[in-house]
C-alpha positions as CSV (number, residue, x, y, z in Angstrom):
1,M,-1.5,2.2,-7.3
2,N,-2.4,-0.9,-8.7
3,L,-4.5,-3.3,-6.8
4,R,-4.9,-6.0,-9.6
5,R,-2.8,-8.7,-7.9
6,R,-1.6,-7.6,-4.6
7,F,-4.0,-7.3,-1.7
8,L,-1.8,-6.9,1.7
9,L,-0.8,-3.6,3.3
10,F,3.0,-2.7,1.8
11,L,5.4,0.0,3.0
12,T,0.3,3.9,1.0
13,G,-23.0,-2.3,8.7
14,V,-23.9,1.2,6.8
15,A,-21.7,3.0,4.9
16,T,-20.7,6.5,6.0
17,S,-23.2,9.3,4.4
18,P,-21.6,11.1,1.5
19,F,-23.6,14.4,2.8
20,I,-22.0,13.9,6.2
21,A,-18.5,12.9,4.6
22,A,-18.6,16.0,2.5
23,L,-19.5,18.4,5.6
24,L,-16.5,17.2,7.6
25,Y,-14.4,16.7,4.6
26,P,-15.1,18.8,2.0
27,E,-13.7,18.7,-1.3
28,P,-10.4,21.0,-1.4
29,K,-11.4,24.1,-3.5
30,A,-9.4,25.7,-6.4
31,E,-8.9,29.6,-6.4
32,K,-11.7,31.2,-6.6
33,G,-12.5,32.0,-10.8
34,S,-10.1,29.0,-11.6
35,S,-11.7,26.1,-13.0
36,P,-12.4,22.5,-11.1
37,I,-9.3,20.8,-9.8
38,G,-8.9,18.1,-12.7
39,K,-11.0,15.7,-14.5
40,K,-12.8,13.4,-12.6
41,V,-13.5,9.2,-13.5
42,D,-16.8,8.1,-14.1
43,L,-16.0,4.4,-14.5
44,D,-19.7,3.6,-15.4
45,K,-19.3,6.1,-18.6
46,A,-16.0,4.3,-19.4
47,V,-16.0,2.9,-23.4
48,F,-12.9,0.9,-24.8
49,V,-12.0,0.9,-28.0
50,E,-10.2,-1.7,-30.0
51,G,-6.6,-0.8,-29.3
52,K,-3.3,-0.8,-31.3
53,Y,0.0,-2.6,-30.3
54,G,3.1,-1.1,-30.3
55,R,5.3,2.0,-29.0
56,T,6.3,2.3,-25.3
57,L,4.8,3.5,-22.1
58,Y,7.2,5.4,-19.9
59,T,6.8,5.6,-16.0
60,A,9.3,6.1,-12.7
61,T,9.6,5.0,-9.6
62,S,11.1,6.7,-6.7
63,S,13.3,3.6,-5.5
64,D,15.3,0.6,-6.6
65,P,13.8,-2.8,-5.5
66,K,15.0,-4.5,-2.6
67,T,14.0,-7.8,-3.5
68,F,12.5,-9.4,-7.1
69,N,10.7,-11.9,-4.5
70,L,7.2,-10.9,-3.7
71,V,7.0,-13.5,-0.7
72,V,9.3,-11.4,1.4
73,A,9.0,-7.8,-0.2
74,H,7.5,-5.4,2.4
75,E,8.1,-2.5,0.5
76,T,6.4,-0.7,-2.5
77,S,9.9,-0.6,-4.6
78,S,9.7,-4.3,-4.7
79,T,6.3,-5.0,-5.1
80,E,6.0,-2.1,-8.3
81,A,9.1,-3.7,-9.7
82,V,7.8,-7.3,-10.3
83,G,4.2,-7.2,-9.8
84,E,2.8,-7.3,-12.9
85,L,4.9,-10.2,-13.9
86,F,2.8,-12.8,-11.3
87,E,-0.8,-13.5,-11.2
88,G,-3.3,-14.5,-8.4
89,L,-6.4,-17.0,-8.7
90,T,-8.5,-13.8,-8.2
91,E,-8.0,-9.9,-9.0
92,I,-9.9,-6.9,-8.0
93,D,-12.5,-5.6,-10.4
94,V,-11.4,-1.5,-9.6
95,K,-15.3,-0.7,-11.1
96,T,-16.8,-3.0,-8.5
97,L,-14.3,-3.3,-5.8
98,K,-15.3,-6.9,-5.6
99,P,-13.0,-10.0,-6.2
100,A,-12.9,-11.3,-10.2
101,P,-11.6,-14.6,-11.7
102,A,-7.7,-14.3,-12.9
103,L,-6.4,-17.8,-13.1
104,A,-9.1,-19.0,-12.0
105,E,-11.7,-19.0,-14.4
106,S,-14.9,-19.7,-11.8
107,W,-15.2,-21.1,-8.2
108,E,-18.1,-22.7,-6.1
109,F,-18.4,-23.7,-2.4
110,K,-19.8,-26.3,-0.9
111,D,-20.8,-27.3,3.1
112,G,-21.4,-24.3,4.4
113,G,-18.4,-22.2,2.9
114,L,-15.7,-24.6,4.6
115,R,-14.9,-26.6,0.9
116,W,-14.2,-24.1,-2.1
117,I,-13.5,-25.5,-5.4
118,F,-11.4,-23.5,-7.9
119,H,-11.4,-24.3,-11.8
120,L,-8.5,-22.8,-13.4
121,R,-8.0,-21.4,-16.9
122,K,-6.7,-24.0,-19.3
123,G,-4.1,-22.5,-21.9
124,V,-2.4,-20.4,-19.6
125,N,1.7,-20.5,-19.7
126,W,4.4,-19.5,-18.0
127,F,7.0,-17.2,-19.4
128,D,9.4,-20.2,-20.3
129,G,6.5,-21.8,-22.1
130,R,5.6,-24.7,-19.2
131,E,2.0,-24.5,-18.6
132,F,0.1,-22.9,-15.3
133,T,-1.8,-25.9,-13.7
134,A,-3.0,-26.9,-10.3
135,D,0.3,-28.3,-9.2
136,D,1.7,-24.6,-9.2
137,V,-1.3,-23.8,-6.9
138,V,-1.0,-26.3,-4.3
139,F,3.0,-26.2,-4.2
140,T,2.7,-22.1,-3.7
141,Y,0.1,-22.2,-0.9
142,N,1.1,-25.6,0.9
143,N,5.1,-25.1,0.5
144,I,5.6,-21.1,0.1
145,Y,2.7,-19.2,1.8
146,F,2.1,-21.8,4.3
147,N,5.6,-23.1,5.0
148,P,6.6,-22.5,8.9
149,K,10.0,-22.0,7.4
150,I,9.1,-18.9,5.1
151,P,7.9,-16.0,7.1
152,N,5.2,-13.9,4.6
153,S,2.6,-11.5,5.2
154,T,0.2,-13.6,3.0
155,K,0.3,-16.4,5.9
156,D,-1.4,-13.3,7.9
157,T,-4.3,-13.0,6.0
158,F,-5.3,-16.7,5.7
159,L,-4.7,-17.5,9.5
160,I,-8.1,-18.1,11.2
161,D,-7.6,-18.4,15.1
162,G,-4.2,-19.5,14.7
163,E,-5.3,-22.4,11.9
164,L,-4.6,-22.5,7.9
165,P,-6.7,-23.9,5.1
166,K,-6.0,-27.3,3.4
167,V,-5.1,-26.9,-0.2
168,R,-5.4,-30.2,-2.5
169,K,-5.2,-30.9,-6.1
170,I,-8.5,-32.4,-7.6
171,D,-7.3,-32.7,-11.1
172,R,-4.8,-30.9,-13.7
173,Y,-7.1,-27.9,-13.9
174,T,-9.0,-27.8,-10.1
175,V,-8.1,-27.6,-6.7
176,E,-9.7,-27.7,-3.5
177,F,-9.3,-25.3,-0.1
178,L,-10.7,-26.6,2.9
179,L,-11.3,-24.3,5.6
180,P,-11.2,-25.0,9.5
181,Q,-14.1,-22.3,9.7
182,P,-16.0,-20.0,7.0
183,F,-13.5,-17.4,6.1
184,A,-15.5,-14.0,4.6
185,P,-12.2,-12.5,2.4
186,L,-11.5,-15.9,1.1
187,L,-11.7,-14.6,-2.3
188,Y,-9.6,-11.2,-1.5
189,S,-7.0,-13.0,-0.3
190,L,-6.5,-15.4,-3.4
191,G,-5.1,-12.4,-5.3
192,A,-1.9,-13.3,-3.7
193,P,0.6,-14.3,-6.8
194,I,1.2,-18.0,-7.8
195,F,4.6,-19.0,-8.5
196,P,6.1,-21.7,-11.1
197,K,6.4,-24.8,-9.2
198,H,9.1,-26.3,-12.0
199,V,10.8,-23.2,-11.0
200,V,10.7,-22.5,-7.2
201,E,10.4,-26.3,-6.1
202,K,14.4,-26.8,-5.9
203,P,15.0,-23.4,-3.5
204,V,12.2,-24.2,-1.5
205,K,13.2,-28.0,-0.6
206,E,17.1,-26.4,-0.4
207,G,15.7,-23.7,2.5
208,R,17.0,-21.0,0.3
209,F,13.6,-19.4,-1.1
210,M,14.4,-16.7,1.3
211,E,17.2,-15.9,-1.0
212,F,16.1,-16.9,-4.3
213,W,14.8,-14.2,-6.9
214,T,17.1,-11.5,-5.4
215,V,18.0,-8.3,-7.1
216,S,21.4,-9.8,-8.9
217,A,19.1,-12.4,-10.6
218,P,18.8,-12.3,-14.4
219,P,15.3,-10.7,-15.6
220,E,15.0,-13.8,-17.9
221,K,15.0,-16.2,-14.1
222,L,11.9,-14.5,-13.5
223,I,8.9,-16.5,-14.5
224,G,5.4,-15.8,-14.4
225,T,2.2,-15.8,-16.4
226,G,1.7,-11.7,-16.3
227,P,1.0,-9.2,-19.1
228,Y,4.3,-8.3,-18.9
229,R,8.1,-9.7,-18.5
230,L,10.9,-8.0,-17.0
231,V,13.8,-7.6,-19.4
232,K,16.3,-5.4,-18.2
233,Y,17.1,-3.8,-14.5
234,A,19.7,-0.9,-14.7
235,P,20.4,-0.5,-10.6
236,G,19.8,3.5,-10.0
237,Q,18.8,3.8,-13.8
238,Y,15.5,1.9,-15.1
239,L,13.7,-1.2,-15.7
240,V,12.4,-2.7,-18.8
241,Y,9.3,-4.8,-19.5
242,E,8.2,-6.2,-22.7
243,R,4.6,-7.6,-23.4
244,N,3.8,-11.2,-22.9
245,K,2.8,-12.3,-26.3
246,N,0.9,-15.2,-25.0
247,Y,-1.1,-13.6,-22.3
248,W,-4.1,-15.4,-21.8
249,K,-6.6,-12.1,-21.7
250,K,-7.9,-11.2,-24.5
251,D,-10.4,-7.9,-25.9
252,E,-13.8,-8.2,-27.2
253,W,-12.5,-8.6,-30.4
254,G,-10.2,-11.4,-30.0
255,N,-6.9,-9.5,-29.8
256,T,-4.3,-10.8,-27.1
257,L,-4.0,-8.4,-24.1
258,P,-2.0,-6.0,-23.5
259,Y,-1.6,-4.0,-26.8
260,V,1.5,-1.9,-25.6
261,D,4.6,-3.4,-26.6
262,R,6.9,-2.0,-23.8
263,K,7.4,-0.1,-20.8
264,I,10.4,1.7,-19.3
265,K,10.2,2.5,-15.7
266,F,13.0,4.6,-14.7
267,I,13.9,5.4,-11.1
268,L,14.5,8.7,-10.2
269,P,14.2,9.3,-6.0
270,D,14.3,12.8,-6.6
271,A,10.4,13.9,-7.3
272,N,11.7,17.6,-8.6
273,T,13.7,15.3,-11.5
274,Q,10.5,13.2,-12.3
275,L,8.6,16.4,-12.9
276,L,11.1,18.2,-14.9
277,K,11.2,14.5,-17.3
278,F,7.6,15.1,-17.3
279,K,7.2,18.6,-18.5
280,A,9.7,17.8,-21.1
281,G,7.5,15.1,-22.3
282,E,10.0,12.2,-21.1
283,L,7.3,10.6,-18.8
284,D,3.7,9.7,-19.2
285,F,2.7,9.9,-15.6
286,Y,3.6,12.1,-12.8
287,S,2.0,12.1,-9.4
288,I,1.3,15.7,-8.7
289,R,2.6,17.1,-5.3
290,G,0.4,20.2,-4.0
291,D,2.9,22.9,-5.1
292,D,3.2,21.6,-8.5
293,Y,-0.7,21.8,-9.3
294,P,-1.0,25.7,-10.1
295,E,2.0,25.3,-12.6
296,L,0.9,22.2,-14.2
297,K,-3.1,23.5,-14.3
298,K,-1.6,26.2,-16.3
299,G,0.4,24.2,-19.0
300,E,-2.5,21.4,-19.4
301,R,-3.5,22.3,-22.6
302,N,0.2,23.4,-24.4
303,G,1.3,20.3,-22.7
304,D,-1.0,18.1,-24.3
305,Y,-1.3,16.2,-20.9
306,T,-4.6,16.2,-18.7
307,I,-4.9,16.3,-14.9
308,Y,-7.1,13.5,-13.1
309,N,-8.8,14.3,-9.7
310,L,-8.3,10.9,-8.2
311,G,-10.1,12.1,-4.5
312,P,-8.8,11.7,-1.1
313,S,-5.9,9.3,-1.1
314,L,-6.6,5.6,0.7
315,T,-4.1,6.0,3.2
316,A,-2.2,8.7,5.0
317,D,1.3,9.1,6.5
318,F,1.7,8.8,10.1
319,I,4.2,8.6,12.8
320,C,5.1,5.1,14.6
321,F,6.9,5.1,17.8
322,N,8.8,1.9,18.5
323,Q,7.5,-0.1,21.2
324,N,9.5,-3.0,21.1
325,P,11.3,-3.8,24.5
326,K,13.8,-5.5,23.0
327,A,15.1,-2.6,20.8
328,L,14.5,0.3,23.2
329,P,16.2,1.4,26.4
330,K,13.9,0.9,29.2
331,W,12.5,4.3,29.7
332,K,12.3,4.9,26.2
333,W,10.0,1.8,26.0
334,E,8.2,3.2,29.1
335,L,7.6,6.1,27.5
336,F,6.6,5.1,23.9
337,S,4.3,2.3,25.3
338,N,2.4,5.4,27.2
339,R,-0.9,6.2,25.0
340,K,-1.1,9.7,26.8
341,F,2.5,9.9,25.3
342,R,0.9,9.0,22.3
343,W,-2.1,11.3,22.6
344,A,0.2,14.5,23.2
345,I,2.4,13.8,20.0
346,S,-0.8,13.4,18.3
347,R,-2.1,16.8,19.9
348,A,1.3,18.3,18.6
349,V,0.5,17.4,14.6
350,D,-0.8,20.4,12.8
351,R,-2.4,18.6,10.6
352,K,-4.2,21.7,8.9
353,G,-1.0,23.5,9.0
354,I,0.2,20.2,7.4
355,I,-2.1,20.4,4.3
356,L,-1.7,23.7,3.6
357,T,2.2,24.2,3.7
358,V,2.8,20.5,2.7
359,Y,0.0,20.1,0.1
360,N,-0.8,23.2,-1.0
361,G,-4.5,22.9,0.9
362,L,-5.1,19.9,-1.3
363,G,-5.7,17.4,1.4
364,Y,-8.0,15.9,4.6
365,P,-6.8,15.5,8.1
366,V,-6.7,11.9,9.2
367,Y,-6.5,10.7,12.8
368,A,-7.6,6.9,12.1
369,P,-6.6,3.9,9.8
370,V,-9.0,4.8,7.0
371,T,-9.4,8.0,5.5
372,P,-12.8,9.7,3.4
373,A,-12.0,7.4,0.2
374,N,-13.1,4.5,2.4
375,K,-16.4,5.3,2.7
376,L,-17.8,2.3,4.2
377,Y,-15.2,2.0,6.7
378,W,-14.9,5.8,7.8
379,S,-16.3,7.2,10.6
380,P,-16.9,10.8,11.9
381,D,-16.9,8.7,15.4
382,Y,-13.6,8.0,15.4
383,P,-11.5,9.2,18.3
384,K,-9.7,13.0,17.1
385,F,-6.9,14.6,18.7
386,P,-6.7,18.1,16.9
387,Y,-4.1,20.4,16.9
388,D,-3.4,21.8,20.6
389,L,0.1,22.3,22.3
390,K,-1.3,23.2,25.8
391,K,-3.4,20.1,26.1
392,A,-0.5,18.4,24.8
393,K,1.7,19.9,27.7
394,E,-0.9,19.0,29.9
395,L,-1.0,15.5,28.7
396,L,3.0,15.3,29.2
397,T,3.0,16.9,32.7
398,E,0.2,14.3,33.6
399,I,3.0,11.7,32.9
400,G,5.8,13.2,34.8
401,L,7.4,14.7,31.7
402,K,8.9,18.2,33.5
403,D,12.1,20.5,32.6
404,R,14.0,19.4,36.1
405,N,17.2,21.4,35.3
406,G,16.3,24.4,33.4
407,D,17.9,23.6,29.7
408,G,14.5,24.0,28.0
409,W,14.0,20.3,27.5
410,L,11.7,17.8,29.2
411,E,13.2,15.0,31.3
412,T,11.6,12.0,32.8
413,P,11.1,11.6,36.6
414,D,14.7,9.4,36.6
415,G,16.1,12.1,34.9
416,H,16.4,11.2,30.9
417,R,16.2,14.1,28.8
418,V,13.2,13.1,26.3
419,E,15.4,13.2,23.2
420,I,13.7,11.4,19.7
421,N,15.5,9.9,16.7
422,L,12.6,10.7,14.1
423,L,13.5,9.0,10.4
424,T,11.9,9.3,7.0
425,N,13.1,8.2,3.6
426,S,14.7,11.0,1.7
427,N,13.2,10.5,-1.9
428,N,9.6,11.6,0.0
429,P,9.6,15.2,0.0
430,A,6.2,15.6,1.6
431,R,7.6,13.5,4.7
432,V,10.7,15.5,4.8
433,Q,8.7,18.5,5.4
434,I,6.4,16.8,7.7
435,G,9.5,16.0,9.9
436,A,10.8,19.4,9.8
437,I,7.5,20.7,10.9
438,L,7.1,18.1,14.0
439,K,10.3,18.9,14.9
440,Y,9.8,22.4,15.6
441,D,6.5,22.2,17.3
442,L,7.6,19.3,19.5
443,K,11.1,21.8,20.4
444,K,7.9,24.4,21.7
445,L,7.0,21.3,23.8
446,G,10.6,20.9,25.0
447,I,11.2,17.4,23.4
448,K,14.2,17.3,21.4
449,V,14.0,15.5,17.9
450,N,16.8,15.0,15.7
451,F,15.5,14.0,12.4
452,Q,17.5,11.9,9.8
453,P,16.0,11.4,6.3
454,L,17.5,8.0,4.9
455,D,17.3,5.9,1.5
456,F,14.0,4.0,1.8
457,N,15.4,0.6,1.8
458,T,17.8,1.4,4.4
459,L,14.3,3.1,6.5
460,V,12.9,-0.1,5.6
461,E,15.6,-2.4,6.9
462,K,15.2,-0.3,10.2
463,L,11.5,-0.6,10.8
464,L,11.2,-4.4,9.8
465,H,14.2,-6.2,10.6
466,T,16.9,-4.1,12.6
467,H,14.2,-2.2,14.7
468,D,16.7,0.3,15.2
469,F,14.5,3.3,15.5
470,D,12.7,5.6,18.0
471,A,10.0,7.1,15.5
472,V,9.2,7.2,12.0
473,I,7.3,8.9,9.2
474,I,5.9,6.5,6.7
475,G,3.0,5.0,5.1
476,L,1.4,2.2,4.2
477,T,-0.8,1.2,0.7
478,G,-4.4,0.8,0.6
479,S,-6.3,-2.5,0.8
480,V,-9.8,-3.3,-0.6
481,D,-10.6,-5.4,2.3
482,P,-9.5,-4.9,6.1
483,N,-8.4,-8.3,6.2
484,G,-5.7,-7.2,3.7
485,G,-4.3,-5.4,6.8
486,R,-3.8,-8.3,9.2
487,N,0.0,-8.2,8.4
488,V,-0.4,-4.7,10.2
489,W,-2.8,-4.9,12.9
490,M,-2.9,-8.4,14.3
491,S,0.0,-8.6,16.9
492,S,1.6,-11.5,15.3
493,G,1.5,-9.6,12.1
494,Q,5.2,-9.1,10.0
495,L,3.7,-5.3,9.7
496,H,3.2,-4.6,12.8
497,M,5.8,-2.2,12.9
498,W,5.4,-0.9,16.8
499,N,6.2,-4.2,17.8
500,P,5.9,-6.7,15.5
501,G,5.9,-10.9,15.6
502,Q,4.0,-11.3,18.9
503,K,3.8,-14.4,20.1
504,K,1.0,-13.2,22.2
505,P,-0.5,-9.8,22.5
506,A,1.7,-7.6,24.6
507,T,-1.5,-5.3,25.6
508,K,-5.0,-6.1,26.1
509,W,-6.3,-3.4,23.6
510,E,-3.9,-5.4,20.8
511,A,-5.7,-8.3,21.9
512,E,-8.9,-7.3,21.4
513,I,-7.8,-6.0,18.0
514,D,-6.7,-10.1,17.5
515,R,-10.2,-10.9,18.7
516,L,-12.2,-8.5,16.3
517,F,-10.0,-9.3,13.5
518,E,-10.2,-12.7,13.9
519,E,-14.1,-12.4,14.0
520,A,-15.2,-10.5,11.3
521,A,-12.8,-12.8,9.3
522,R,-15.5,-15.7,10.3
523,T,-18.4,-13.5,9.9
524,L,-20.1,-14.0,6.6
525,D,-22.8,-11.1,7.5
526,F,-21.3,-8.4,5.3
527,K,-23.2,-5.5,7.6
528,K,-22.0,-7.3,10.6
529,R,-18.2,-7.5,9.3
530,V,-18.3,-3.6,8.6
531,E,-18.9,-3.1,12.5
532,L,-16.5,-5.1,13.8
533,Y,-13.9,-3.6,11.7
534,K,-15.2,-0.3,12.7
535,K,-14.9,-1.4,16.4
536,A,-11.3,-2.5,15.5
537,Y,-10.4,0.8,14.1
538,Y,-12.0,3.0,17.1
539,I,-9.7,1.3,19.3
540,I,-7.1,1.8,16.6
541,A,-7.7,5.7,16.7
542,Y,-8.1,5.9,20.2
543,E,-5.0,3.8,21.2
544,Q,-2.6,6.0,18.2
545,P,0.1,3.2,17.8
546,L,0.2,4.8,14.6
547,I,-0.4,8.6,14.5
548,Y,-2.7,9.6,10.9
549,V,-1.3,13.0,9.8
550,A,-3.2,13.6,6.5
551,A,-4.5,12.6,3.1
552,P,-3.6,14.5,0.4
553,L,-5.8,14.8,-2.6
554,V,-4.6,12.6,-5.4
555,L,-3.9,14.3,-8.5
556,E,-2.3,12.6,-11.5
557,A,-1.1,14.1,-14.5
558,A,-1.3,11.8,-17.7
559,R,-0.3,12.4,-21.5
560,N,-3.3,12.5,-23.7
561,R,-1.2,10.2,-26.0
562,L,-2.8,7.2,-23.9
563,K,-6.2,5.7,-25.2
564,N,-8.5,3.6,-22.8
565,Y,-7.1,5.3,-19.8
566,Y,-9.6,5.4,-17.0
567,P,-7.5,5.9,-13.5
568,T,-8.8,5.7,-10.3
569,V,-7.6,6.2,-6.6
570,W,-7.9,1.6,-6.4
571,G,-5.6,1.6,-9.4
572,T,-6.0,1.7,-12.9
573,Y,-9.4,0.1,-14.7
574,K,-8.4,-2.6,-17.0
575,P,-4.7,-1.2,-17.7
576,E,-4.3,-3.9,-20.2
577,R,-6.6,-1.9,-22.7
578,I,-4.3,0.9,-22.5
579,F,-2.5,1.9,-25.9
580,I,-0.8,4.9,-27.2
581,G,-2.4,6.7,-30.0
582,N,-1.7,9.0,-32.9
583,S,-0.9,12.0,-30.2
584,Q,2.8,13.2,-30.6
585,E,5.3,10.8,-29.4
586,A,7.0,11.7,-26.1
587,R,9.3,14.4,-27.4
588,G,12.9,13.6,-27.6
589,R,12.2,9.8,-28.0
590,K,11.6,8.2,-31.6
């Protein structure tokens, strides 16, 4: 995952003591007598060498993009497809996890943080040769992100008590953000991509921006400033990217980055096909599943690749029950909105069994929105609902669910059989396995589960647009700053998936989370911000709107021909520095 440009969550005080974290979530161990699990990367020891231009990098993705328009994209299949084409004013330094200059080369603030002035990088060109200027920044924010007629998650991250910043041009290379109140996460939020005014102004003015840059758009029409251009898209097959030879970043030897000339991203929905292609030398990277590890570890030396251990994943897959009153029969809405029902389901999730079965023991049980990877916001004190079918049964009885007719299934007091349609994406084997395990355990409680894996983009459509689902197993990407998750946790958020876009909070606990996120955004004292977010996460863990399952250990295999390669769970460190060395080219390709 690369967080260089996007900081929103998409459809994956005092910091917690590492010693305490190690006791509660020990590093999964390899079998006795075997070598440690993967190579760990120490960015403090990272050394870059002067690279060589040329060659092709081969990667894979599991789904076709749904759109090329990053403003309306909610799924990683889309953001991964065109993320490297566009840039924000800032980006995340993966080493420090702090905002770093990108299209803005520097900034200053005045009036107690209410006025921020950004000095833009000169000499940056769009792919079509036009110069990037302040006009592009002002138009992107005022006419796209802050446009009330264009719903988008970026707007969620900038709202402060319902108000948005004002953005104005000072001169060709300087812009000013006027804030209604101090806004601590501003520099993180400014990683949102900037778009070319001369390209997008017409569709915005004509009211058709939401339909602009669809997947049918010719790649040459996608105009960005990033290190790579999309040059070909063959649906169901691959995406091809070429190096932006006029990219603004340079290395310390004065060479224009990036080094790699070409990237091919194969669209491979089946993870087993990805594995076979990696073993055949046709892919440079492979995200390792737990069951894959023993075999890949044995072949590491002869296969000329290295397995990297990036630690626990930033997020965990979760189960989400639909609580949208407009999308469900009344009895289902009442059931799914009852916290005791969600507690019972959480008690029925055999997290340790799932880790052993699905992740081959290489994972961590998770009960809250943060995992041990995010030591600053993770806490051992968040509420937990460990596997206990007896307690789950007691909770279901408390809310009046009983087998009233002796058919083996629970019924509500008014006679409805408790039957749930559970969905997930078919191209994620781990989620499919989790769904099968959950179906089995819920049957023991008398809950009938109709489990149906779907195409990923079809699943996202049901989850975010038609709201045609009972329950879903899915995940979100990670976010360095919690404000990047406003689109999920705020009741009005576009990704508040159990009941999105509320005009006013539907529950008192959602209202309290809204309040905590608003206060944290205004709080400049960093320790106080951390404590505010921890309070919000505590409520979320208690209410269980998203029932988290497990965070797998993130293992990645990468070809040894890749040089200057330093992967982390937050993304690749300085990915433009990667080049392909003299080690054998991917087998079967010339």
